[in-house]
C-alpha positions as CSV (number, residue, x, y, z in Angstrom):
1,M,-12.7,49.5,51.0
2,Q,-14.5,48.7,47.8
3,G,-14.6,52.4,46.8
4,S,-10.9,52.7,47.2
5,I,-10.2,49.6,45.0
6,L,-12.4,51.1,42.3
7,Q,-10.5,54.4,42.5
8,I,-7.2,52.6,42.2
9,I,-8.4,50.7,39.1
10,Q,-9.7,54.0,37.6
11,D,-6.4,55.7,38.4
12,I,-4.4,52.9,36.7
13,L,-6.6,53.0,33.6
14,C,-6.3,56.7,33.3
15,T,-2.6,56.6,33.8
16,Y,-1.9,54.0,31.1
17,F,-4.8,54.6,28.8
18,Y,-6.3,57.9,27.7
19,V,-10.0,57.5,28.8
20,A,-12.1,60.4,27.5
21,P,-15.0,61.4,29.6
22,L,-18.3,60.6,28.0
23,S,-20.9,63.2,27.5
24,Y,-24.0,63.7,25.4
25,K,-26.3,66.4,24.4
26,K,-29.9,66.0,23.7
27,A,-30.6,66.9,20.1
28,E,-32.6,70.0,19.5
29,N,-35.9,69.4,17.6
30,V,-34.7,71.6,14.8
31,D,-31.7,69.4,14.4
32,V,-33.8,66.2,14.4
33,F,-36.1,67.9,11.9
34,R,-33.1,68.6,9.6
35,Q,-31.8,65.1,10.0
36,H,-35.1,63.7,8.8
37,L,-35.0,65.9,5.8
38,E,-31.4,64.8,5.0
39,D,-32.6,61.2,5.4
40,G,-35.2,61.7,2.6
41,L,-38.4,62.4,4.5
42,N,-40.1,65.5,3.2
43,S,-43.7,65.6,4.3
44,A,-45.0,67.2,7.5
45,T,-47.0,64.0,8.3
46,E,-44.0,61.7,7.9
47,I,-41.6,63.9,9.9
48,A,-44.1,64.7,12.7
49,E,-44.8,61.0,13.2
50,E,-41.1,60.2,13.4
51,M,-40.4,63.0,15.8
52,G,-43.5,62.3,17.9
53,V,-44.7,65.9,17.6
54,T,-47.8,67.5,16.1
55,K,-48.0,68.7,12.5
56,G,-48.7,72.1,13.9
57,Y,-45.5,72.2,15.9
58,L,-43.5,70.9,12.9
59,S,-45.0,73.6,10.8
60,K,-43.7,76.2,13.2
61,L,-40.2,74.7,13.0
62,A,-40.5,74.7,9.2
63,K,-41.7,78.3,9.0
64,R,-38.8,79.4,11.2
65,A,-36.3,77.6,9.0
66,A,-37.9,79.0,5.8
67,N,-37.8,82.5,7.2
68,E,-34.1,82.0,7.8
69,G,-33.6,80.9,4.1
70,R,-32.7,77.3,5.2
71,L,-35.8,75.6,3.9
72,S,-38.3,75.9,1.1
73,I,-41.9,74.8,1.5
74,S,-44.0,73.8,-1.5
75,K,-47.4,72.0,-1.4
76,G,-46.7,70.6,2.1
77,K,-43.3,69.3,1.1
78,Y,-40.0,70.5,2.6
79,K,-36.6,70.9,0.9
80,L,-33.4,72.0,2.5
81,E,-31.8,75.1,1.0
82,G,-28.2,76.2,1.3
83,S,-26.4,75.3,4.5
84,Y,-28.8,74.5,7.3
């Protein structure tokens, strides 16, 4: 009985109000890395700590982005290039 009452309430809400379904997508590490750069962090140590990853893993992300022309690396500091 209770399930049917909840279904009736949901039907009424959906009929009179547009209720968009909620969804989310877990951010990819490269997106999180980019966001930290946009937020002003630029060292491997800072970003790795914030992301909870090793500096070695972060270095691999940075090298991939640099090879794609989206990032420059100078003296252990990262800088976004062009459109990332």
